[in-house]
C-alpha positions as CSV (number, residue, x, y, z in Angstrom):
1,M,-180.2,138.8,20.8
2,L,-176.6,139.1,20.3
3,E,-175.8,136.2,22.8
4,I,-178.4,134.0,21.1
5,L,-176.8,134.7,17.7
6,D,-173.6,134.0,18.8
7,K,-174.8,130.7,20.4
8,I,-176.2,129.7,16.9
9,T,-172.9,130.6,15.0
10,K,-170.9,128.5,17.5
11,G,-173.4,125.4,17.1
12,Q,-174.4,125.9,20.6
13,A,-178.1,126.7,20.6
14,K,-181.1,124.8,21.1
15,P,-184.3,124.6,19.1
16,E,-185.9,126.9,22.0
17,D,-183.6,129.7,21.2
18,L,-184.5,130.1,18.0
19,D,-188.0,130.8,19.5
20,R,-186.6,132.9,22.2
21,L,-184.8,135.1,19.6
22,E,-187.9,135.7,17.3
23,E,-189.8,136.9,20.7
24,L,-187.0,138.8,21.8
25,C,-186.8,140.9,18.5
26,Y,-190.8,141.3,18.7
27,Y,-190.5,142.5,22.3
28,V,-187.8,144.9,21.7
29,K,-189.5,146.1,18.4
30,A,-192.7,147.0,20.5
31,N,-191.3,148.4,23.5
32,S,-188.5,150.7,22.3
33,A,-188.9,154.3,22.9
34,C,-186.7,155.3,19.9
35,G,-186.8,154.4,16.1
36,L,-183.4,152.9,16.4
37,G,-184.6,150.3,19.0
38,Q,-187.9,149.7,16.9
39,T,-185.7,148.9,13.8
40,A,-182.8,147.3,15.2
41,P,-184.6,143.9,15.3
42,N,-185.5,144.1,11.4
43,P,-182.6,142.3,9.9
44,V,-182.9,139.5,12.4
45,L,-186.9,138.9,11.8
46,S,-185.9,139.2,8.0
47,T,-183.4,136.3,8.1
48,L,-185.7,134.5,10.3
49,K,-188.2,134.9,7.9
50,Y,-186.3,134.1,4.6
51,F,-183.4,132.0,5.7
52,R,-184.9,129.9,8.7
53,D,-183.5,126.9,7.1
54,E,-180.1,127.9,7.6
55,Y,-180.8,128.7,11.4
56,N,-182.2,125.1,11.3
57,A,-179.1,123.8,10.0
58,H,-176.9,125.4,12.5
59,I,-179.1,124.3,15.3
60,Y,-180.1,120.7,14.2
61,D,-177.2,119.8,12.1
62,K,-174.5,121.8,13.8
63,K,-173.6,123.1,10.2
64,C,-173.2,126.3,8.5
65,P,-174.6,126.1,4.9
66,A,-172.7,129.6,4.0
67,G,-169.6,127.9,5.2
68,V,-168.6,131.1,7.3
69,C,-169.1,130.2,10.9
70,K,-165.7,129.0,11.9
71,A,-166.9,126.9,14.7
72,L,-169.0,124.9,12.3
73,L,-166.3,124.6,9.6
74,S,-163.8,121.7,9.1
75,Y,-161.1,121.5,6.4
76,Y,-159.9,118.4,4.7
77,I,-157.7,117.2,2.1
78,D,-159.0,115.3,-0.6
79,A,-156.8,112.0,-1.2
80,D,-157.2,111.8,-4.8
81,K,-156.1,115.5,-5.4
82,C,-153.3,116.0,-2.9
83,K,-150.0,115.8,-5.0
84,G,-147.9,115.9,-2.0
85,C,-146.3,119.7,-2.9
86,T,-146.2,120.5,0.9
87,L,-147.4,124.2,0.3
88,C,-150.5,123.7,2.5
89,A,-148.3,122.5,5.3
90,R,-145.5,124.9,5.0
91,N,-148.1,127.8,4.8
92,C,-150.1,126.6,7.7
93,P,-149.7,129.1,10.7
94,A,-150.8,126.4,13.3
95,N,-148.6,123.6,11.9
96,A,-151.7,121.6,11.6
97,I,-151.0,119.7,8.4
98,T,-148.5,116.8,8.0
99,G,-147.3,114.6,5.3
100,S,-144.3,114.5,3.4
101,V,-143.2,115.2,-0.1
102,K,-145.4,113.2,-2.8
103,N,-147.3,111.7,-0.3
104,L,-150.9,112.6,1.0
105,H,-151.5,115.3,3.6
106,V,-153.6,115.4,6.4
107,I,-155.1,118.2,8.4
108,D,-155.4,117.5,12.5
109,P,-158.7,119.1,13.3
110,E,-157.4,119.6,17.1
111,K,-154.9,121.8,15.9
112,C,-156.4,123.8,12.9
113,I,-157.5,127.2,13.6
114,K,-159.6,127.4,10.5
115,C,-158.0,130.2,8.9
116,G,-158.5,129.0,5.2
117,V,-154.7,129.6,4.3
118,C,-154.2,125.9,3.2
119,M,-157.2,126.0,0.7
120,E,-155.8,129.4,-0.4
121,K,-152.4,128.0,-0.9
122,C,-153.3,124.7,-2.7
123,K,-152.6,124.7,-6.1
124,F,-154.6,121.5,-6.9
125,G,-157.7,122.4,-5.1
126,A,-157.1,119.1,-3.0
127,V,-158.3,121.3,0.2
128,Y,-161.8,121.9,1.1
129,K,-164.0,122.9,3.9
130,K,-167.3,121.3,4.9
């Protein structure tokens, strides 16, 4: 179950993985000899029941509606809001942001480690994640 959940959060899952996950949950629940094993799948089954649309977004759209799966996030700088203060670039631990003072800054998605420091430091709300 963990392997399938990991694949989902990384955007690597296929539609049949969702069916397999649900099948595994019911199998573990029915065939465990102890109470812990019988109840361990319950959180996964609950999220499948109430948040299936989020699972589908991860699998089909390769997006995380909650904005927490790092592998599915991208950070951007809004050209209309960026003042070129360089605060985001100076604080980026990966040196993924380029730009000069009073000019638009840009995030290099290949270098970005998706830590969110740029968004935290931006005083103008120019950095956003999608």
